[in-house]
C-alpha positions in Angstrom: 0.0 0.0 0.0 2.9 2.3 0.7 4.1 1.8 -2.8 0.7 2.8 -4.2 0.7 6.0 -2.1 4.2 6.9 -3.3 3.3 6.3 -6.9 0.2 8.5 -6.5 2.1 11.2 -4.8 4.9 11.2 -7.4 2.3 11.2 -10.2 0.3 14.0 -8.7 3.2 16.2 -7.6 5.8 15.6 -10.3 4.5 14.4 -13.6 3.0 16.7 -16.1 0.9 13.9 -17.6 -0.8 13.5 -14.2 -1.5 17.2 -13.8 -5.1 18.4 -14.0 -6.7 19.8 -17.1 -5.7 23.2 -18.2 -9.3 23.9 -19.3 -10.5 24.7 -15.8 -9.2 26.8 -12.9 -9.4 23.9 -10.5 -6.4 23.2 -8.3 -3.4 22.0 -10.3 -1.0 19.3 -9.2 1.6 21.1 -7.1 -0.3 24.3 -6.7 -0.7 23.6 -3.0 -4.3 24.7 -2.9 -5.0 22.1 -0.2 -2.6 20.2 2.0 -4.0 16.7 1.6 -1.4 15.2 3.9 -2.3 17.4 6.8 -6.0 17.1 6.1 -5.8 13.3 6.1 -3.5 13.1 9.1 -6.0 15.3 11.1 -8.9 13.1 9.9 -7.1 10.0 11.0 -6.3 11.5 14.4 -10.0 12.4 14.9 -10.8 8.7 14.1 -8.3 7.3 16.6 -5.1 7.6 14.7 -5.4 4.6 12.4 -2.8 4.8 9.6 -5.1 3.0 7.2 -7.6 5.8 7.5 -4.9 8.3 6.5 -3.7 6.2 3.6 -7.2 5.7 2.2 -7.9 9.4 2.7 -4.9 10.4 0.7 -5.8 8.1 -2.1 -9.3 9.6 -2.2 -7.9 13.1 -2.0 -5.7 12.5 -5.0 -8.5 10.9 -6.9 -10.8 13.9 -6.1 -8.1 16.3 -7.3 -7.8 14.4 -10.5 -11.5 14.3 -11.0 -11.8 18.0 -10.4 -9.2 18.6 -13.1 -11.2 16.8 -15.7 -14.4 18.7 -15.0 -15.8 21.7 -16.8 -16.5 24.0 -13.9 -18.0 27.5 -14.1 -15.6 30.0 -12.4 -18.1 31.2 -9.8 -18.9 27.6 -8.9 -15.2 26.7 -8.6 -14.6 29.6 -6.4 -17.6 28.9 -4.2 -16.6 25.2 -3.8 -13.0 26.0 -3.2 -14.1 28.2 -0.3 -16.4 25.5 1.1 -13.5 23.0 0.9 -11.0 25.4 2.5 -13.5 26.1 5.3 -13.9 22.3 5.9 -10.1 22.0 6.4 -8.8 22.0 2.9 -10.1 18.9 1.1 -10.3 18.0 -2.6 -13.0 15.4 -1.6 -15.2 18.2 -0.1 -14.5 20.4 -3.1 -15.5 17.6 -5.6 -18.6 16.8 -3.6 -19.6 20.5 -3.6 -19.0 20.8 -7.4 -21.1 17.7 -8.1 -23.9 19.0 -5.9 -23.8 22.4 -7.6 -23.7 20.9 -11.1 -26.7 18.6 -10.2 -28.6 21.6 -8.7 -27.8 23.7 -11.8 -29.2 21.0 -14.0 -32.6 20.9 -12.3 
């Protein structure tokens, strides 16, 4: 599992092919919009300090960051959801959830 986390971290932080889409203003790999490591560590501590929780959280954070990068997000929505995510502790998962809800509500 540690190798998977390292591969994800290297991909997200260092490889241009893994960077998010340039079509949206969503957080880019390496832009440090959110500190996923700290967010996940704090979440893990709140749940009793289980390392597996932190690892799974990191995987989900990086996947959410990748998903956000592939979305077409209106600027106002992106800004709103980035603020929501920042206020929740700085989480790409929260930002992605906010965007999905906003897009769904917009489609109604």
